[in-house]
C-alpha beads as a LAMMPS data file, in Angstrom:
LAMMPS data file: protein, C-alpha beads

85 atoms
84 bonds

1 atom types
1 bond types

-500.0 500.0 xlo xhi
-500.0 500.0 ylo yhi
-500.0 500.0 zlo zhi

Masses

1 110.0

Atoms # bond

1 1 1 -173.883 -286.851 -194.843
2 1 1 -174.738 -286.332 -191.223
3 1 1 -172.321 -288.978 -189.955
4 1 1 -170.335 -286.504 -187.868
5 1 1 -173.263 -286.308 -185.409
6 1 1 -173.322 -290.065 -184.789
7 1 1 -172.090 -291.436 -181.483
8 1 1 -171.506 -294.989 -180.372
9 1 1 -173.534 -295.994 -177.326
10 1 1 -172.497 -299.120 -175.504
11 1 1 -175.447 -301.272 -174.510
12 1 1 -174.697 -303.800 -171.812
13 1 1 -177.941 -305.766 -172.046
14 1 1 -178.214 -308.659 -174.487
15 1 1 -175.930 -309.827 -177.227
16 1 1 -174.501 -307.635 -179.942
17 1 1 -175.896 -308.319 -183.380
18 1 1 -173.281 -309.791 -185.687
19 1 1 -172.966 -308.686 -189.289
20 1 1 -173.489 -311.377 -191.877
21 1 1 -170.497 -312.398 -193.965
22 1 1 -171.600 -312.951 -197.535
23 1 1 -169.947 -315.362 -199.927
24 1 1 -168.984 -314.166 -203.402
25 1 1 -172.056 -315.956 -204.795
26 1 1 -174.318 -314.148 -202.338
27 1 1 -172.713 -310.808 -203.180
28 1 1 -173.381 -311.339 -206.871
29 1 1 -177.042 -312.065 -206.149
30 1 1 -177.572 -308.847 -204.134
31 1 1 -180.093 -306.557 -205.816
32 1 1 -178.056 -303.345 -205.990
33 1 1 -180.968 -301.469 -207.577
34 1 1 -182.959 -301.961 -204.352
35 1 1 -180.240 -300.769 -201.932
36 1 1 -181.032 -297.012 -202.100
37 1 1 -184.698 -297.788 -201.350
38 1 1 -183.719 -299.983 -198.388
39 1 1 -181.425 -297.231 -197.089
40 1 1 -184.281 -294.729 -197.316
41 1 1 -186.565 -297.056 -195.337
42 1 1 -183.963 -297.517 -192.604
43 1 1 -183.269 -293.770 -192.438
44 1 1 -186.998 -293.072 -192.046
45 1 1 -187.230 -295.596 -189.208
46 1 1 -184.164 -294.070 -187.579
47 1 1 -185.611 -290.573 -187.820
48 1 1 -188.667 -291.731 -185.868
49 1 1 -186.525 -293.305 -183.123
50 1 1 -185.075 -290.592 -180.929
51 1 1 -184.305 -292.107 -177.532
52 1 1 -183.226 -289.737 -174.803
53 1 1 -179.877 -291.312 -173.890
54 1 1 -179.453 -288.960 -170.907
55 1 1 -182.763 -290.150 -169.453
56 1 1 -181.775 -293.767 -170.027
57 1 1 -178.469 -293.141 -168.237
58 1 1 -180.231 -291.511 -165.285
59 1 1 -182.666 -294.437 -165.079
60 1 1 -179.768 -296.910 -164.987
61 1 1 -178.100 -294.915 -162.194
62 1 1 -181.321 -295.001 -160.169
63 1 1 -181.701 -298.743 -160.706
64 1 1 -178.123 -299.391 -159.581
65 1 1 -178.613 -297.149 -156.538
66 1 1 -181.846 -298.973 -155.652
67 1 1 -180.109 -302.339 -155.935
68 1 1 -177.266 -301.149 -153.712
69 1 1 -179.682 -299.790 -151.091
70 1 1 -181.657 -303.062 -151.109
71 1 1 -178.420 -304.970 -150.629
72 1 1 -177.426 -302.754 -147.720
73 1 1 -180.857 -303.227 -146.118
74 1 1 -180.529 -307.005 -146.503
75 1 1 -177.126 -306.900 -144.781
76 1 1 -178.529 -304.767 -141.945
77 1 1 -181.466 -307.152 -141.484
78 1 1 -179.026 -310.067 -141.334
79 1 1 -176.896 -308.261 -138.714
80 1 1 -179.943 -307.417 -136.583
81 1 1 -181.243 -310.993 -136.787
82 1 1 -177.840 -312.347 -135.682
83 1 1 -177.643 -309.919 -132.754
84 1 1 -181.180 -310.811 -131.556
85 1 1 -180.330 -314.514 -131.237

Bonds

1 1 1 2
2 1 2 3
3 1 3 4
4 1 4 5
5 1 5 6
6 1 6 7
7 1 7 8
8 1 8 9
9 1 9 10
10 1 10 11
11 1 11 12
12 1 12 13
13 1 13 14
14 1 14 15
15 1 15 16
16 1 16 17
17 1 17 18
18 1 18 19
19 1 19 20
20 1 20 21
21 1 21 22
22 1 22 23
23 1 23 24
24 1 24 25
25 1 25 26
26 1 26 27
27 1 27 28
28 1 28 29
29 1 29 30
30 1 30 31
31 1 31 32
32 1 32 33
33 1 33 34
34 1 34 35
35 1 35 36
36 1 36 37
37 1 37 38
38 1 38 39
39 1 39 40
40 1 40 41
41 1 41 42
42 1 42 43
43 1 43 44
44 1 44 45
45 1 45 46
46 1 46 47
47 1 47 48
48 1 48 49
49 1 49 50
50 1 50 51
51 1 51 52
52 1 52 53
53 1 53 54
54 1 54 55
55 1 55 56
56 1 56 57
57 1 57 58
58 1 58 59
59 1 59 60
60 1 60 61
61 1 61 62
62 1 62 63
63 1 63 64
64 1 64 65
65 1 65 66
66 1 66 67
67 1 67 68
68 1 68 69
69 1 69 70
70 1 70 71
71 1 71 72
72 1 72 73
73 1 73 74
74 1 74 75
75 1 75 76
76 1 76 77
77 1 77 78
78 1 78 79
79 1 79 80
80 1 80 81
81 1 81 82
82 1 82 83
83 1 83 84
84 1 84 85
């Protein structure tokens, strides 16, 4: 398989999806004949999704920098307003 190319990417937004814990009764009722088909469907979806993680990282850096600059501007405005009084 191509698992050696997989990397874990930490996503800080939102909650992590939890895996369902199946009871023995639920496990018995799982349609094992359908699992290879479901895997194929998921793999096809995954193949179509190719996010550019480097671009996403750069975007996050720019957002953080913008927030910091806005905060610094707000502090400067506050200082100027206090000195004018």
